[in-house]
NUKEMAR-141771 format. One record per atom (N, C-alpha, C, CB): x, y, z; residue in one letter; atom name. Coordinates in steps of 0.2 Angstrom, whole numbers. Glycine has a CB too. Layout:
% residues N
+-------+-------+-------+---+----+
:     u :     v :     w : r :  a :
+-------+-------+-------+---+----+
:     X :     Y :     Z : A : CA :
...
+-------+-------+-------+---+----+
***
This chain:
% residues 118
+-------+-------+-------+---+----+
:     u :     v :     w : r :  a :
+-------+-------+-------+---+----+
:     4 :    -6 :     0 : M :  N :
:     0 :     0 :     0 : M : CA :
:     4 :     6 :     0 : M :  C :
:    -5 :     0 :     6 : M : CB :
:     2 :    11 :    -4 : A :  N :
:     6 :    18 :    -4 : A : CA :
:     2 :    23 :    -1 : A :  C :
:     8 :    19 :   -11 : A : CB :
:     2 :    24 :     5 : W :  N :
:    -2 :    29 :     9 : W : CA :
:     1 :    36 :     7 : W :  C :
:    -1 :    28 :    17 : W : CB :
:    -4 :    40 :     6 : T :  N :
:    -3 :    47 :     4 : T : CA :
:    -6 :    52 :     9 : T :  C :
:    -5 :    49 :    -3 : T : CB :
:    -2 :    56 :    12 : K :  N :
:    -4 :    61 :    17 : K : CA :
:    -8 :    67 :    13 : K :  C :
:     1 :    65 :    21 : K : CB :
:   -15 :    68 :    15 : I :  N :
:   -19 :    72 :    11 : I : CA :
:   -21 :    79 :    15 : I :  C :
:   -25 :    69 :     8 : I : CB :
:   -22 :    78 :    21 : L :  N :
:   -24 :    83 :    25 : L : CA :
:   -22 :    82 :    33 : L :  C :
:   -32 :    84 :    25 : L : CB :
:   -22 :    88 :    36 : A :  N :
:   -21 :    87 :    44 : A : CA :
:   -28 :    85 :    46 : A :  C :
:   -19 :    94 :    47 : A : CB :
:   -28 :    81 :    52 : E :  N :
:   -34 :    78 :    54 : E : CA :
:   -39 :    84 :    56 : E :  C :
:   -32 :    74 :    60 : E : CB :
:   -36 :    89 :    59 : N :  N :
:   -41 :    94 :    62 : N : CA :
:   -43 :    99 :    56 : N :  C :
:   -37 :    99 :    67 : N : CB :
:   -41 :    97 :    50 : A :  N :
:   -44 :   101 :    44 : A : CA :
:   -51 :    99 :    41 : A :  C :
:   -39 :   101 :    38 : A : CB :
:   -53 :    93 :    44 : L :  N :
:   -59 :    90 :    42 : L : CA :
:   -64 :    89 :    48 : L :  C :
:   -58 :    84 :    37 : L : CB :
:   -67 :    94 :    50 : A :  N :
:   -72 :    93 :    56 : A : CA :
:   -77 :    88 :    54 : A :  C :
:   -74 :   100 :    58 : A : CB :
:   -81 :    86 :    59 : S :  N :
:   -87 :    81 :    58 : S : CA :
:   -92 :    85 :    54 : S :  C :
:   -90 :    79 :    65 : S : CB :
:   -94 :    82 :    49 : G :  N :
:   -99 :    85 :    44 : G : CA :
:   -96 :    88 :    38 : G :  C :
:  -103 :    90 :    48 : G : CB :
:   -89 :    89 :    38 : A :  N :
:   -86 :    92 :    33 : A : CA :
:   -84 :    87 :    27 : A :  C :
:   -79 :    96 :    35 : A : CB :
:   -82 :    90 :    21 : R :  N :
:   -80 :    86 :    16 : R : CA :
:   -75 :    90 :    12 : R :  C :
:   -86 :    83 :    12 : R : CB :
:   -71 :    87 :     8 : Q :  N :
:   -66 :    91 :     4 : Q : CA :
:   -63 :    86 :    -1 : Q :  C :
:   -60 :    93 :     8 : Q : CB :
:   -63 :    89 :    -7 : V :  N :
:   -60 :    86 :   -13 : V : CA :
:   -52 :    87 :   -13 : V :  C :
:   -63 :    88 :   -20 : V : CB :
:   -49 :    81 :   -14 : V :  N :
:   -41 :    82 :   -14 : V : CA :
:   -39 :    78 :   -21 : V :  C :
:   -38 :    79 :    -8 : V : CB :
:   -34 :    80 :   -23 : K :  N :
:   -31 :    77 :   -29 : K : CA :
:   -25 :    73 :   -27 : K :  C :
:   -29 :    83 :   -35 : K : CB :
:   -26 :    66 :   -29 : V :  N :
:   -20 :    62 :   -28 : V : CA :
:   -19 :    58 :   -35 : V :  C :
:   -22 :    56 :   -23 : V : CB :
:   -13 :    60 :   -37 : G :  N :
:   -11 :    57 :   -44 : G : CA :
:   -16 :    60 :   -49 : G :  C :
:   -12 :    50 :   -45 : G : CB :
:   -19 :    56 :   -53 : D :  N :
:   -24 :    59 :   -58 : D : CA :
:   -31 :    59 :   -56 : D :  C :
:   -23 :    55 :   -65 : D : CB :
:   -32 :    57 :   -49 : K :  N :
:   -39 :    56 :   -46 : K : CA :
:   -41 :    62 :   -42 : K :  C :
:   -40 :    49 :   -43 : K : CB :
:   -48 :    64 :   -42 : N :  N :
:   -51 :    68 :   -38 : N : CA :
:   -54 :    64 :   -33 : N :  C :
:   -56 :    73 :   -41 : N : CB :
:   -52 :    64 :   -26 : I :  N :
:   -55 :    60 :   -21 : I : CA :
:   -59 :    65 :   -16 : I :  C :
:   -49 :    57 :   -17 : I : CB :
:   -65 :    63 :   -15 : L :  N :
:   -69 :    66 :   -10 : L : CA :
:   -68 :    63 :    -3 : L :  C :
:   -77 :    66 :   -12 : L : CB :
:   -66 :    67 :     2 : V :  N :
:   -65 :    64 :     8 : V : CA :
:   -70 :    67 :    13 : V :  C :
:   -57 :    66 :    11 : V : CB :
:   -74 :    63 :    16 : V :  N :
:   -80 :    65 :    20 : V : CA :
:   -79 :    63 :    27 : V :  C :
:   -86 :    62 :    17 : V : CB :
:   -80 :    67 :    32 : N :  N :
:   -80 :    66 :    39 : N : CA :
:   -88 :    66 :    41 : N :  C :
:   -76 :    71 :    43 : N : CB :
:   -91 :    60 :    41 : H :  N :
:   -98 :    59 :    43 : H : CA :
:   -98 :    56 :    49 : H :  C :
:  -101 :    55 :    37 : H : CB :
:  -101 :    59 :    54 : E :  N :
:  -102 :    57 :    61 : E : CA :
:   -95 :    54 :    64 : E :  C :
:  -107 :    51 :    61 : E : CB :
:   -90 :    58 :    63 : N :  N :
:   -83 :    57 :    65 : N : CA :
:   -80 :    50 :    62 : N :  C :
:   -83 :    56 :    73 : N : CB :
:   -83 :    48 :    57 : Q :  N :
:   -80 :    42 :    53 : Q : CA :
:   -77 :    45 :    46 : Q :  C :
:   -85 :    37 :    52 : Q : CB :
:   -71 :    44 :    44 : L :  N :
:   -69 :    46 :    38 : L : CA :
:   -70 :    41 :    32 : L :  C :
:   -61 :    47 :    39 : L : CB :
:   -72 :    44 :    27 : Y :  N :
:   -73 :    40 :    20 : Y : CA :
:   -69 :    44 :    15 : Y :  C :
:   -80 :    39 :    19 : Y : CB :
:   -66 :    40 :    10 : A :  N :
:   -63 :    42 :     4 : A : CA :
:   -66 :    39 :    -2 : A :  C :
:   -55 :    42 :     4 : A : CB :
:   -69 :    43 :    -7 : V :  N :
:   -72 :    40 :   -13 : V : CA :
:   -70 :    44 :   -19 : V :  C :
:   -80 :    39 :   -12 : V : CB :
:   -71 :    41 :   -24 : E :  N :
:   -69 :    45 :   -30 : E : CA :
:   -75 :    50 :   -31 : E :  C :
:   -69 :    41 :   -37 : E : CB :
:   -73 :    56 :   -33 : N :  N :
:   -78 :    62 :   -33 : N : CA :
:   -82 :    62 :   -39 : N :  C :
:   -74 :    68 :   -33 : N : CB :
:   -82 :    57 :   -43 : N :  N :
:   -86 :    57 :   -49 : N : CA :
:   -91 :    51 :   -49 : N :  C :
:   -82 :    56 :   -55 : N : CB :
:   -98 :    53 :   -49 : C :  N :
:  -103 :    48 :   -50 : C : CA :
:  -101 :    43 :   -55 : C :  C :
:  -110 :    51 :   -50 : C : CB :
:  -101 :    37 :   -55 : P :  N :
:  -100 :    32 :   -60 : P : CA :
:  -105 :    32 :   -66 : P :  C :
:  -100 :    25 :   -57 : P : CB :
:  -111 :    35 :   -65 : H :  N :
:  -116 :    36 :   -70 : H : CA :
:  -114 :    40 :   -76 : H :  C :
:  -123 :    38 :   -67 : H : CB :
:  -113 :    47 :   -74 : L :  N :
:  -111 :    51 :   -80 : L : CA :
:  -105 :    56 :   -78 : L :  C :
:  -117 :    56 :   -81 : L : CB :
:  -102 :    53 :   -73 : K :  N :
:   -95 :    57 :   -71 : K : CA :
:   -96 :    64 :   -68 : K :  C :
:   -91 :    57 :   -76 : K : CB :
:  -102 :    65 :   -65 : L :  N :
:  -104 :    71 :   -62 : L : CA :
:  -101 :    71 :   -55 : L :  C :
:  -111 :    73 :   -62 : L : CB :
:   -99 :    77 :   -52 : P :  N :
:   -96 :    77 :   -46 : P : CA :
:  -101 :    75 :   -40 : P :  C :
:   -93 :    84 :   -44 : P : CB :
:   -98 :    72 :   -35 : L :  N :
:  -102 :    70 :   -29 : L : CA :
:  -101 :    74 :   -23 : L :  C :
:  -100 :    63 :   -27 : L : CB :
:   -97 :    79 :   -23 : K :  N :
:   -96 :    83 :   -18 : K : CA :
:  -102 :    86 :   -14 : K :  C :
:   -91 :    89 :   -19 : K : CB :
:  -107 :    88 :   -18 : S :  N :
:  -113 :    91 :   -15 : S : CA :
:  -118 :    86 :   -13 : S :  C :
:  -116 :    96 :   -19 : S : CB :
:  -117 :    79 :   -14 : G :  N :
:  -122 :    74 :   -13 : G : CA :
:  -123 :    73 :    -6 : G :  C :
:  -119 :    67 :   -16 : G : CB :
:  -130 :    71 :    -4 : K :  N :
:  -132 :    70 :     3 : K : CA :
:  -129 :    64 :     5 : K :  C :
:  -140 :    70 :     3 : K : CB :
:  -128 :    63 :    12 : I :  N :
:  -126 :    57 :    15 : I : CA :
:  -133 :    54 :    18 : I :  C :
:  -120 :    57 :    20 : I : CB :
:  -135 :    48 :    16 : Q :  N :
:  -141 :    46 :    19 : Q : CA :
:  -140 :    38 :    20 : Q :  C :
:  -147 :    47 :    14 : Q : CB :
:  -142 :    36 :    26 : D :  N :
:  -142 :    28 :    27 : D : CA :
:  -135 :    25 :    25 : D :  C :
:  -148 :    25 :    23 : D : CB :
:  -130 :    28 :    27 : G :  N :
:  -123 :    26 :    25 : G : CA :
:  -121 :    26 :    18 : G :  C :
:  -123 :    18 :    27 : G : CB :
:  -125 :    30 :    14 : A :  N :
:  -123 :    31 :     7 : A : CA :
:  -122 :    38 :     5 : A :  C :
:  -128 :    27 :     3 : A : CB :
:  -119 :    39 :     0 : I :  N :
:  -118 :    46 :    -3 : I : CA :
:  -123 :    46 :    -9 : I :  C :
:  -111 :    48 :    -5 : I : CB :
:  -127 :    51 :   -10 : V :  N :
:  -132 :    51 :   -15 : V : CA :
:  -130 :    57 :   -20 : V :  C :
:  -139 :    52 :   -12 : V : CB :
:  -130 :    55 :   -26 : C :  N :
:  -128 :    60 :   -32 : C : CA :
:  -134 :    65 :   -32 : C :  C :
:  -127 :    56 :   -38 : C : CB :
:  -132 :    71 :   -32 : S :  N :
:  -137 :    76 :   -32 : S : CA :
:  -140 :    77 :   -39 : S :  C :
:  -134 :    83 :   -30 : S : CB :
:  -137 :    74 :   -44 : F :  N :
:  -140 :    75 :   -51 : F : CA :
:  -145 :    70 :   -52 : F :  C :
:  -134 :    75 :   -56 : F : CB :
:  -144 :    64 :   -51 : H :  N :
:  -148 :    58 :   -53 : H : CA :
:  -150 :    54 :   -48 : H :  C :
:  -145 :    54 :   -59 : H : CB :
:  -148 :    56 :   -42 : R :  N :
:  -150 :    52 :   -35 : R : CA :
:  -148 :    45 :   -35 : R :  C :
:  -157 :    52 :   -34 : R : CB :
:  -143 :    43 :   -39 : S :  N :
:  -140 :    36 :   -38 : S : CA :
:  -136 :    37 :   -31 : S :  C :
:  -134 :    35 :   -44 : S : CB :
:  -137 :    31 :   -27 : A :  N :
:  -134 :    31 :   -21 : A : CA :
:  -129 :    25 :   -20 : A :  C :
:  -139 :    30 :   -15 : A : CB :
:  -123 :    26 :   -17 : F :  N :
:  -117 :    22 :   -16 : F : CA :
:  -115 :    21 :    -9 : F :  C :
:  -112 :    24 :   -20 : F : CB :
:  -115 :    15 :    -7 : D :  N :
:  -112 :    14 :     0 : D : CA :
:  -105 :    17 :     1 : D :  C :
:  -112 :     6 :     2 : D : CB :
:  -105 :    21 :     7 : L :  N :
:   -98 :    24 :     8 : L : CA :
:   -93 :    19 :    10 : L :  C :
:   -99 :    29 :    14 : L : CB :
:   -94 :    13 :    13 : N :  N :
:   -89 :     9 :    15 : N : CA :
:   -87 :     4 :     9 : N :  C :
:   -92 :     4 :    20 : N : CB :
:   -91 :     2 :     4 : T :  N :
:   -90 :    -2 :    -1 : T : CA :
:   -90 :     0 :    -8 : T :  C :
:   -94 :    -8 :     0 : T : CB :
:   -94 :     6 :    -9 : G :  N :
:   -95 :     9 :   -15 : G : CA :
:  -101 :     5 :   -19 : G :  C :
:   -89 :     8 :   -19 : G : CB :
:  -104 :     0 :   -16 : E :  N :
:  -109 :    -4 :   -20 : E : CA :
:  -115 :     1 :   -21 : E :  C :
:  -111 :   -10 :   -15 : E : CB :
:  -118 :    -1 :   -27 : V :  N :
:  -124 :     3 :   -28 : V : CA :
:  -130 :     1 :   -24 : V :  C :
:  -126 :     2 :   -36 : V : CB :
:  -133 :     6 :   -21 : K :  N :
:  -139 :     5 :   -17 : K : CA :
:  -145 :     7 :   -21 : K :  C :
:  -139 :     9 :   -10 : K : CB :
:  -145 :    12 :   -25 : T :  N :
:  -150 :    15 :   -30 : T : CA :
:  -147 :    17 :   -36 : T :  C :
:  -154 :    20 :   -27 : T : CB :
:  -149 :    15 :   -42 : W :  N :
:  -146 :    17 :   -48 : W : CA :
:  -151 :    22 :   -52 : W :  C :
:  -144 :    11 :   -53 : W : CB :
:  -149 :    28 :   -52 : C :  N :
:  -153 :    33 :   -57 : C : CA :
:  -160 :    33 :   -56 : C :  C :
:  -151 :    32 :   -64 : C : CB :
:  -163 :    35 :   -51 : P :  N :
:  -170 :    35 :   -50 : P : CA :
:  -173 :    42 :   -52 : P :  C :
:  -173 :    33 :   -43 : P : CB :
:  -169 :    47 :   -54 : W :  N :
:  -172 :    53 :   -55 : W : CA :
:  -170 :    56 :   -62 : W :  C :
:  -169 :    58 :   -50 : W : CB :
:  -173 :    60 :   -65 : P :  N :
:  -180 :    62 :   -64 : P : CA :
:  -185 :    57 :   -65 : P :  C :
:  -181 :    68 :   -68 : P : CB :
:  -191 :    57 :   -62 : P :  N :
:  -196 :    52 :   -63 : P : CA :
:  -198 :    51 :   -70 : P :  C :
:  -203 :    54 :   -59 : P : CB :
:  -198 :    45 :   -72 : G :  N :
:  -200 :    44 :   -79 : G : CA :
:  -194 :    44 :   -84 : G :  C :
:  -205 :    49 :   -82 : G : CB :
:  -190 :    49 :   -83 : V :  N :
:  -184 :    49 :   -87 : V : CA :
:  -178 :    45 :   -84 : V :  C :
:  -182 :    57 :   -88 : V : CB :
:  -178 :    45 :   -78 : G :  N :
:  -173 :    41 :   -74 : G : CA :
:  -171 :    34 :   -77 : G :  C :
:  -174 :    41 :   -67 : G : CB :
:  -177 :    31 :   -79 : K :  N :
:  -176 :    24 :   -82 : K : CA :
:  -172 :    24 :   -88 : K :  C :
:  -183 :    21 :   -83 : K : CB :
:  -173 :    29 :   -92 : L :  N :
:  -170 :    30 :   -99 : L : CA :
:  -163 :    32 :   -97 : L :  C :
:  -173 :    35 :  -103 : L : CB :
:  -161 :    36 :   -92 : L :  N :
:  -155 :    38 :   -91 : L : CA :
:  -151 :    33 :   -88 : L :  C :
:  -155 :    44 :   -86 : L : CB :
:  -154 :    28 :   -85 : S :  N :
:  -150 :    22 :   -82 : S : CA :
:  -148 :    18 :   -87 : S :  C :
:  -155 :    18 :   -77 : S : CB :
:  -151 :    18 :   -93 : M :  N :
:  -148 :    14 :   -99 : M : CA :
:  -142 :    17 :  -102 : M :  C :
:  -154 :    13 :  -104 : M : CB :
:  -141 :    23 :  -101 : V :  N :
:  -135 :    27 :  -104 : V : CA :
:  -129 :    23 :  -101 : V :  C :
:  -135 :    34 :  -102 : V : CB :
:  -129 :    21 :   -95 : S :  N :
:  -123 :    18 :   -92 : S : CA :
:  -125 :    13 :   -87 : S :  C :
:  -119 :    24 :   -88 : S : CB :
:  -123 :     7 :   -88 : Q :  N :
:  -125 :     2 :   -83 : Q : CA :
:  -122 :     3 :   -76 : Q :  C :
:  -122 :    -5 :   -86 : Q : CB :
:  -125 :     0 :   -71 : E :  N :
:  -123 :     0 :   -64 : E : CA :
:  -116 :    -1 :   -63 : E :  C :
:  -127 :    -4 :   -60 : E : CB :
:  -113 :     3 :   -60 : K :  N :
:  -105 :     3 :   -58 : K : CA :
:  -104 :     5 :   -51 : K :  C :
:  -101 :     7 :   -63 : K : CB :
:  -100 :     1 :   -48 : T :  N :
:   -98 :     3 :   -41 : T : CA :
:   -94 :    10 :   -41 : T :  C :
:   -95 :    -3 :   -37 : T : CB :
:   -95 :    13 :   -35 : L :  N :
:   -91 :    19 :   -34 : L : CA :
:   -84 :    17 :   -31 : L :  C :
:   -95 :    24 :   -29 : L : CB :
:   -78 :    19 :   -34 : P :  N :
:   -72 :    17 :   -31 : P : CA :
:   -71 :    21 :   -24 : P :  C :
:   -66 :    20 :   -35 : P : CB :
:   -69 :    16 :   -19 : V :  N :
:   -68 :    19 :   -12 : V : CA :
:   -61 :    17 :   -11 : V :  C :
:   -73 :    15 :    -7 : V : CB :
:   -58 :    21 :    -6 : F :  N :
:   -51 :    21 :    -5 : F : CA :
:   -50 :    20 :     3 : F :  C :
:   -47 :    27 :    -7 : F : CB :
:   -45 :    16 :     5 : P :  N :
:   -44 :    15 :    12 : P : CA :
:   -41 :    22 :    15 : P :  C :
:   -39 :    10 :    14 : P : CB :
:   -44 :    24 :    21 : V :  N :
:   -42 :    30 :    24 : V : CA :
:   -40 :    28 :    31 : V :  C :
:   -47 :    35 :    24 : V : CB :
:   -35 :    32 :    34 : R :  N :
:   -33 :    31 :    41 : R : CA :
:   -30 :    38 :    44 : R :  C :
:   -28 :    25 :    42 : R : CB :
:   -30 :    38 :    50 : V :  N :
:   -27 :    44 :    53 : V : CA :
:   -20 :    42 :    57 : V :  C :
:   -32 :    48 :    58 : V : CB :
:   -15 :    46 :    56 : E :  N :
:    -9 :    44 :    59 : E : CA :
:    -5 :    50 :    60 : E :  C :
:    -4 :    39 :    54 : E : CB :
:    -2 :    51 :    66 : D :  N :
:     2 :    57 :    68 : D : CA :
:    -2 :    63 :    67 : D :  C :
:     8 :    57 :    65 : D : CB :
:    -9 :    64 :    68 : G :  N :
:   -12 :    70 :    66 : G : CA :
:   -14 :    71 :    59 : G :  C :
:    -9 :    75 :    69 : G : CB :
:   -12 :    66 :    55 : N :  N :
:   -14 :    68 :    48 : N : CA :
:   -18 :    62 :    45 : N :  C :
:    -7 :    67 :    44 : N : CB :
:   -22 :    64 :    40 : I :  N :
:   -27 :    60 :    36 : I : CA :
:   -23 :    57 :    30 : I :  C :
:   -33 :    63 :    34 : I : CB :
:   -23 :    50 :    30 : L :  N :
:   -19 :    47 :    24 : L : CA :
:   -24 :    43 :    20 : L :  C :
:   -13 :    43 :    27 : L : CB :
:   -23 :    42 :    14 : I :  N :
:   -27 :    38 :    10 : I : CA :
:   -23 :    33 :     5 : I :  C :
:   -32 :    41 :     5 : I : CB :
:   -25 :    28 :     3 : D :  N :
:   -21 :    23 :    -1 : D : CA :
:   -25 :    23 :    -8 : D :  C :
:   -21 :    16 :     2 : D : CB :
:   -22 :    26 :   -13 : V :  N :
:   -25 :    27 :   -20 : V : CA :
:   -20 :    23 :   -24 : V :  C :
:   -26 :    34 :   -22 : V : CB :
:   -22 :    17 :   -27 : P :  N :
:   -18 :    13 :   -31 : P : CA :
:   -16 :    17 :   -38 : P :  C :
:   -21 :     7 :   -33 : P : CB :
:   -10 :    16 :   -40 : E :  N :
:    -8 :    20 :   -46 : E : CA :
:   -12 :    16 :   -52 : E :  C :
:    -1 :    19 :   -48 : E : CB :
:   -14 :    20 :   -57 : A :  N :
:   -18 :    18 :   -63 : A : CA :
:   -13 :    14 :   -67 : A :  C :
:   -21 :    24 :   -67 : A : CB :
+-------+-------+-------+---+----+
***
């Protein structure tokens, strides 16, 4: 594993989120209820940013098409239910794909993540 220091631990208070660049990836780091998560910042559906997505029932929900992904595993909980009627058509544009997630830990007051090289 190649751990990369991305932020000071105190730079991400509970409820906060921040996008960091590691290599060629934009990673969304979220502190939800004092638990850290690191996921790719692009929704696998149409590659739109997830930074403003709601966190609901342990998942991040894309604010554009409301696809929901488990924060721990990246597994799809809901695929493209929005907008009503059109969502089904939009879901055919791109088949269900998991959201890439990355291991995250705190060490010596810093947040580190492991992002494999492409």
